[in-house]
N, C-alpha and C positions, 0 to 999 in steps of 0.2 A: 517250837513252833515258827513251822514256814513262813517269809516273810517278801514281799517281791515289792520294789522299788524300781523306776522305771531310771536307766539314766542314758543322756542326752552325751553322742561320741563325737567328737572330732577328730582332726589328725590334723596335726602343726606343721605349715610347709617348713615352715625354719628348721624344728631338730626332727622333725619325719616321728614325733611321739602320739602316741593318741592320749587323746584329752579326755577325760569323764566326768559329768556331774548328776546329779538330782537336784532335777529342778525346788524349788521352794522349800530344800533342808540343806538347814546352812553347817557347812568344814563339810559337806558329802561331797568332796572333789577327789579325784587323782590324776597322775598321770602314768605310760609305759610303753613298752617298745612293740606289746603285742597286744593285741585286745582278750586274749587268755588271759596275760599280764592283769590285764587294767581291770578284768571282770575283780581277781584275787584280789587285786586290791582294795579297788568300792570296797569289796564286801568287808575287806577288814576293816575299814575306815569307818561304813556303818557300824557294823556291830559292834564298832569304841563308842561311836554314838548314842548308839539306845542304851548304852552302859549305863550314863547319864537321864534316863525314861524316856518317857512318847513323843518322839519332835514336835515341836509347834510348827508344821508347817506352813511357810508363807506364800505362798504359788502350790499349783497342780497344772504337771503336764495333764497338756490336751491331743496334739498330734507334729504333724507339721503341714506344710501347704505350700504350693507350687505357685510361684507368682510369675505371671508371662507381662511380660515389659516391649515394647517396641512392637 
């Protein structure tokens, strides 16, 4: 069964690494030098976490929002 999870991705300006996490899914986070590598890492982490059973998500990703200031 194919499942879809939404990951939030940022780039750490100090290390230049991409950092990704699945909101509300404890332990579902990783980092990598490329987006393809990050996707593979996140897939592997999520697969390992799902081996322990269905996750109890403590948040739900809704989206992003632009905030205008000044």
